C-alpha positions as CSV (number, residue, x, y, z in Angstrom):
1,M,36.9,-14.0,-32.6
2,Y,35.3,-10.7,-32.1
3,S,36.8,-7.2,-32.2
4,D,35.2,-3.8,-31.8
5,Y,37.3,-0.7,-32.4
6,N,35.9,2.8,-31.9
7,H,37.8,6.0,-32.5
8,N,36.2,9.2,-31.4
9,I,37.5,12.8,-31.9
10,E,35.6,15.5,-30.1
11,V,36.2,19.2,-30.7
12,A,34.3,21.6,-28.4
13,D,34.5,25.3,-27.9
14,N,32.1,28.0,-26.7
15,S,30.2,28.2,-30.0
16,S,30.1,24.6,-31.3
17,N,30.5,20.9,-30.5
18,T,31.7,18.5,-33.2
19,K,32.4,14.8,-33.0
20,I,34.0,12.6,-35.6
21,I,33.4,8.9,-35.0
22,S,35.0,5.9,-36.9
23,K,34.1,2.3,-36.1
24,I,35.4,-1.1,-37.2
25,R,33.7,-4.3,-36.0
26,D,34.8,-7.8,-37.0
27,F,33.4,-11.2,-36.3
28,S,35.4,-14.3,-37.4
29,L,34.7,-18.0,-37.2
30,K,37.1,-20.7,-38.1
31,E,36.8,-24.5,-37.9
32,D,39.4,-27.1,-38.8
33,L,38.3,-30.8,-39.0
34,Q,40.1,-34.1,-39.7
35,Y,38.6,-37.3,-41.0
36,V,40.7,-40.5,-40.7
37,M,39.5,-42.9,-43.4
38,S,41.8,-45.9,-42.9
39,G,45.5,-46.5,-42.1
40,N,47.5,-43.5,-43.1
41,D,44.8,-41.9,-45.1
42,K,43.2,-38.8,-43.6
43,L,41.3,-35.9,-45.0
44,N,41.8,-32.4,-43.5
45,F,39.1,-29.7,-44.2
46,G,37.6,-26.7,-42.7
47,F,36.2,-23.2,-43.2
48,T,36.8,-19.6,-42.2
49,T,34.4,-16.8,-42.4
50,T,34.7,-13.1,-41.4
51,H,32.1,-10.4,-41.3
52,H,33.4,-6.8,-41.4
53,N,31.3,-3.8,-40.4
54,L,33.1,-0.6,-41.3
55,N,32.0,2.9,-40.6
56,P,34.8,5.1,-41.8
57,G,33.5,8.4,-40.5
58,I,30.4,10.0,-39.0
59,I,30.4,13.7,-38.3
60,D,28.0,14.8,-35.6
61,A,28.0,18.6,-35.4
62,S,25.9,21.0,-33.3
63,A,23.7,23.5,-35.2
64,S,26.2,26.3,-34.6
65,A,29.2,24.4,-36.0
66,N,30.8,25.4,-39.3
67,Y,29.8,22.0,-40.9
68,N,26.2,23.1,-40.9
69,S,26.7,26.5,-42.4
70,K,24.6,27.4,-45.5
71,H,27.1,29.5,-47.4
């Protein structure tokens, strides 16, 4: 299973342009197996793995935005 979530907020006015970007990307893999040994005996096993890639916030601001002020 693969999911890719992007959340973008953009604020633009005459003097500045600012973007706030958040991303979540997941990749999951799951496998279930069954081994029948004999009669009513069986062995169930498997694995699950998930890779999370989180980027909670990037601020991309133009040079004239207040985020880049040197006060």
